[in-house]
C-alpha atoms as an extended CHARMM CRD file, in Angstrom:
* protein
*
        91  EXT
         1         1  MET       CA              0.0000000000        0.0000000000        0.0000000000  PROA      1               0.0000000000
         2         2  ALA       CA              1.3060000000        3.4410000000       -0.9110000000  PROA      2               0.0000000000
         3         3  GLN       CA              2.2390000000        5.8100000000        1.8620000000  PROA      3               0.0000000000
         4         4  GLU       CA             -0.2080000000        8.6650000000        2.3320000000  PROA      4               0.0000000000
         5         5  HSD       CA              1.3640000000       12.1120000000        2.6620000000  PROA      5               0.0000000000
         6         6  THR       CA             -0.6330000000       14.8830000000        4.2510000000  PROA      6               0.0000000000
         7         7  PHE       CA              1.6160000000       17.6200000000        2.8190000000  PROA      7               0.0000000000
         8         8  ALA       CA              4.5520000000       18.1490000000        0.4780000000  PROA      8               0.0000000000
         9         9  THR       CA              8.0150000000       17.1270000000        1.6040000000  PROA      9               0.0000000000
        10        10  PRO       CA              9.9030000000       19.8680000000        3.4580000000  PROA      10              0.0000000000
        11        11  ALA       CA             13.3230000000       18.4550000000        2.5180000000  PROA      11              0.0000000000
        12        12  PRO       CA             14.2330000000       21.2290000000        0.0030000000  PROA      12              0.0000000000
        13        13  ALA       CA             13.5970000000       23.9080000000        2.6310000000  PROA      13              0.0000000000
        14        14  GLY       CA             15.6350000000       21.9570000000        5.1710000000  PROA      14              0.0000000000
        15        15  LEU       CA             18.5110000000       21.5510000000        2.7220000000  PROA      15              0.0000000000
        16        16  ALA       CA             18.4700000000       25.2730000000        1.9220000000  PROA      16              0.0000000000
        17        17  ALA       CA             18.5740000000       26.0700000000        5.6500000000  PROA      17              0.0000000000
        18        18  LEU       CA             21.4690000000       23.6330000000        6.0560000000  PROA      18              0.0000000000
        19        19  ALA       CA             23.3530000000       25.4050000000        3.2720000000  PROA      19              0.0000000000
        20        20  VAL       CA             22.7920000000       28.8200000000        4.8780000000  PROA      20              0.0000000000
        21        21  ALA       CA             24.0750000000       27.5520000000        8.2140000000  PROA      21              0.0000000000
        22        22  CYS       CA             27.1000000000       25.8630000000        6.6220000000  PROA      22              0.0000000000
        23        23  PHE       CA             28.0150000000       28.9910000000        4.6610000000  PROA      23              0.0000000000
        24        24  GLY       CA             27.6670000000       31.0320000000        7.8560000000  PROA      24              0.0000000000
        25        25  PHE       CA             30.0190000000       28.7210000000        9.7370000000  PROA      25              0.0000000000
        26        26  ALA       CA             32.4760000000       28.6470000000        6.8300000000  PROA      26              0.0000000000
        27        27  ALA       CA             32.5520000000       32.4410000000        6.5170000000  PROA      27              0.0000000000
        28        28  VAL       CA             33.4160000000       32.8360000000       10.1840000000  PROA      28              0.0000000000
        29        29  PHE       CA             35.9600000000       30.0360000000       10.3840000000  PROA      29              0.0000000000
        30        30  LEU       CA             37.7140000000       31.1890000000        7.1970000000  PROA      30              0.0000000000
        31        31  GLY       CA             37.9070000000       34.7310000000        8.5440000000  PROA      31              0.0000000000
        32        32  TRP       CA             35.6970000000       36.3470000000        5.9070000000  PROA      32              0.0000000000
        33        33  VAL       CA             33.4700000000       37.9980000000        8.5330000000  PROA      33              0.0000000000
        34        34  ASN       CA             34.0520000000       39.1720000000       12.0580000000  PROA      34              0.0000000000
        35        35  GLY       CA             33.1390000000       36.2580000000       14.3200000000  PROA      35              0.0000000000
        36        36  ARG       CA             31.8200000000       38.4420000000       17.1320000000  PROA      36              0.0000000000
        37        37  ARG       CA             29.3630000000       40.3510000000       14.9650000000  PROA      37              0.0000000000
        38        38  GLY       CA             28.8450000000       38.1630000000       11.9110000000  PROA      38              0.0000000000
        39        39  PHE       CA             28.4260000000       34.6910000000       13.3040000000  PROA      39              0.0000000000
        40        40  PRO       CA             26.0980000000       35.0690000000       16.2890000000  PROA      40              0.0000000000
        41        41  SER       CA             23.7800000000       37.4530000000       14.4670000000  PROA      41              0.0000000000
        42        42  CYS       CA             23.8310000000       35.2390000000       11.3740000000  PROA      42              0.0000000000
        43        43  LEU       CA             22.7860000000       32.0700000000       13.1940000000  PROA      43              0.0000000000
        44        44  ARG       CA             20.8800000000       33.5210000000       16.1330000000  PROA      44              0.0000000000
        45        45  GLY       CA             18.7540000000       35.7780000000       13.9730000000  PROA      45              0.0000000000
        46        46  SER       CA             18.2430000000       33.3780000000       11.0890000000  PROA      46              0.0000000000
        47        47  SER       CA             15.5840000000       30.7460000000       11.0220000000  PROA      47              0.0000000000
        48        48  ALA       CA             17.8970000000       28.0510000000        9.6390000000  PROA      48              0.0000000000
        49        49  ARG       CA             17.8210000000       25.9230000000       12.7660000000  PROA      49              0.0000000000
        50        50  VAL       CA             14.0610000000       26.3980000000       13.1950000000  PROA      50              0.0000000000
        51        51  VAL       CA             13.4870000000       25.3440000000        9.5810000000  PROA      51              0.0000000000
        52        52  GLN       CA             15.6940000000       22.2890000000       10.0660000000  PROA      52              0.0000000000
        53        53  TYR       CA             13.8810000000       21.3000000000       13.2490000000  PROA      53              0.0000000000
        54        54  THR       CA             10.4820000000       21.7240000000       11.5860000000  PROA      54              0.0000000000
        55        55  THR       CA             11.6900000000       19.7140000000        8.5990000000  PROA      55              0.0000000000
        56        56  ALA       CA             12.8910000000       16.9500000000       10.9140000000  PROA      56              0.0000000000
        57        57  VAL       CA              9.5440000000       16.7250000000       12.6890000000  PROA      57              0.0000000000
        58        58  MET       CA              7.6190000000       16.6440000000        9.4050000000  PROA      58              0.0000000000
        59        59  GLU       CA              9.9350000000       14.0130000000        7.9010000000  PROA      59              0.0000000000
        60        60  LEU       CA              9.5900000000       11.8420000000       10.9930000000  PROA      60              0.0000000000
        61        61  LYS       CA              5.7990000000       12.2420000000       10.8320000000  PROA      61              0.0000000000
        62        62  ASP       CA              5.8910000000       10.8970000000        7.2710000000  PROA      62              0.0000000000
        63        63  HSD       CA              7.9410000000        7.8900000000        8.4740000000  PROA      63              0.0000000000
        64        64  ASN       CA             11.1270000000        9.0430000000        6.7260000000  PROA      64              0.0000000000
        65        65  ILE       CA             13.3530000000        8.0650000000        9.6290000000  PROA      65              0.0000000000
        66        66  THR       CA             16.6990000000        8.6880000000        7.9080000000  PROA      66              0.0000000000
        67        67  GLY       CA             15.8140000000       12.1520000000        6.6420000000  PROA      67              0.0000000000
        68        68  GLY       CA             14.2060000000       13.1360000000        9.9260000000  PROA      68              0.0000000000
        69        69  ASN       CA             17.2010000000       12.0340000000       11.9640000000  PROA      69              0.0000000000
        70        70  VAL       CA             19.6610000000       13.8280000000        9.6850000000  PROA      70              0.0000000000
        71        71  PHE       CA             17.7740000000       17.1180000000        9.9050000000  PROA      71              0.0000000000
        72        72  LEU       CA             17.2890000000       16.6990000000       13.6540000000  PROA      72              0.0000000000
        73        73  PHE       CA             21.0190000000       16.0890000000       14.1220000000  PROA      73              0.0000000000
        74        74  PHE       CA             22.0330000000       19.1340000000       12.0870000000  PROA      74              0.0000000000
        75        75  SER       CA             19.5230000000       21.4290000000       13.7650000000  PROA      75              0.0000000000
        76        76  ALA       CA             20.8380000000       20.3490000000       17.1760000000  PROA      76              0.0000000000
        77        77  PHE       CA             24.4520000000       20.6200000000       15.9880000000  PROA      77              0.0000000000
        78        78  PHE       CA             24.0100000000       24.1770000000       14.7240000000  PROA      78              0.0000000000
        79        79  MET       CA             22.1170000000       25.2470000000       17.8510000000  PROA      79              0.0000000000
        80        80  PHE       CA             24.9000000000       23.7910000000       19.9990000000  PROA      80              0.0000000000
        81        81  GLY       CA             27.6250000000       25.3590000000       17.8430000000  PROA      81              0.0000000000
        82        82  ALA       CA             25.9940000000       28.7770000000       17.8950000000  PROA      82              0.0000000000
        83        83  SER       CA             25.4990000000       28.6840000000       21.6480000000  PROA      83              0.0000000000
        84        84  LEU       CA             29.1290000000       27.6380000000       22.2360000000  PROA      84              0.0000000000
        85        85  SER       CA             30.3140000000       30.4450000000       19.9880000000  PROA      85              0.0000000000
        86        86  VAL       CA             28.2430000000       33.0320000000       21.8230000000  PROA      86              0.0000000000
        87        87  LEU       CA             29.2830000000       31.7330000000       25.2540000000  PROA      87              0.0000000000
        88        88  SER       CA             32.9720000000       31.6450000000       24.3930000000  PROA      88              0.0000000000
        89        89  LYS       CA             32.9720000000       35.2300000000       23.0990000000  PROA      89              0.0000000000
        90        90  SER       CA             30.7330000000       36.8110000000       25.7270000000  PROA      90              0.0000000000
        91        91  SER       CA             33.5060000000       37.7720000000       28.1440000000  PROA      91              0.0000000000
């Protein structure tokens, strides 16, 4: 029996949010932007991690366990990385 989807797959939005977060990390770690101003505002103010979390929940609801776990891991990783960056530079 075919799987019933209640909505379209959110994977393209999640992948775009992943790309934004990766480019933000790369720009800071390569020294292209000031880490104190560029990185925290880029990831704290953006909705990349929220989009990834929402994508993960929707993928898991549609029984796509692999895709849901990948997006859940990356949303948690970027939230953890952003919080460590802010905490380490707050002094």
